[in-house]
C-alpha positions in Angstrom: 81.2 128.0 -132.2 81.9 125.9 -135.3 83.8 122.7 -135.7 86.2 122.1 -138.6 88.4 119.2 -139.6 91.9 119.5 -141.0 93.7 116.6 -142.7 97.4 117.0 -142.9 100.7 115.2 -143.5 104.0 116.2 -142.0 107.5 115.0 -141.8 108.5 112.9 -138.7 111.5 115.2 -138.2 109.1 118.1 -137.3 107.8 118.6 -133.8 104.1 118.2 -133.2 104.4 121.3 -131.0 105.1 123.4 -134.0 101.9 122.4 -135.6 99.8 122.9 -132.5 101.4 126.3 -131.9 100.6 127.3 -135.5 96.9 126.4 -135.1 96.5 128.0 -131.7 98.4 131.2 -132.8 95.2 132.3 -134.5 93.1 134.1 -131.9 89.9 132.2 -130.9 91.0 128.8 -132.4 91.1 125.8 -130.1 92.2 122.2 -130.9 89.5 119.8 -129.8 91.0 116.5 -131.0 94.2 115.2 -132.6 94.9 111.9 -134.2 98.2 111.0 -135.9 99.5 107.8 -137.4 102.9 107.0 -138.7 103.3 106.3 -142.4 107.0 105.5 -142.7 109.0 108.7 -142.1 105.9 110.9 -142.3 102.8 111.3 -140.1 99.3 111.6 -141.3 96.9 113.3 -139.0 93.5 114.8 -138.3 93.0 117.9 -136.3 89.5 118.9 -135.1 89.4 122.6 -134.3 86.8 124.9 -132.9 86.5 128.5 -134.1 83.9 131.2 -133.8 83.8 131.9 -137.5 84.9 130.8 -140.9 87.5 133.5 -141.3 89.5 132.2 -138.4 89.5 128.7 -139.9 90.6 130.0 -143.3 93.4 131.9 -141.5 94.6 128.6 -139.9 94.6 126.8 -143.3 96.5 129.7 -145.0 99.1 129.8 -142.1 99.7 126.0 -142.2 100.1 125.9 -146.0 102.5 128.8 -146.0 104.6 127.6 -143.1 106.1 124.7 -145.1 105.9 122.5 -141.9 102.9 120.6 -143.2 101.9 119.5 -146.7 98.7 118.1 -148.1 96.6 120.3 -145.8 92.9 120.0 -146.4 90.2 121.5 -144.3 86.4 121.2 -144.3 83.6 122.2 -142.0 81.3 120.0 -139.9 78.4 120.7 -142.2 80.3 119.6 -145.2 81.3 116.4 -143.4 77.7 115.6 -142.5 76.6 116.1 -146.1 79.5 113.9 -147.3 78.6 111.1 -144.9 74.9 111.4 -145.6 73.6 112.0 -142.1 
């Protein structure tokens, strides 16, 4: 299983349930951790998801970007994060 991080921003008028349902609608994807903070009328968040392969993660990103529920969706893998931090 691989761990991926998704940074996103969404409107406060949207339900968090919609976002979690989108992510978990891809078979084999599980949300490990969520952290959201309010930024005025919007929420900025981090989702940590676990998938068995990269294709599932790419499917999640494509689904979230096309849904118009979230904007500023960025995703990266655990290996990229370690390289960025320098561990």
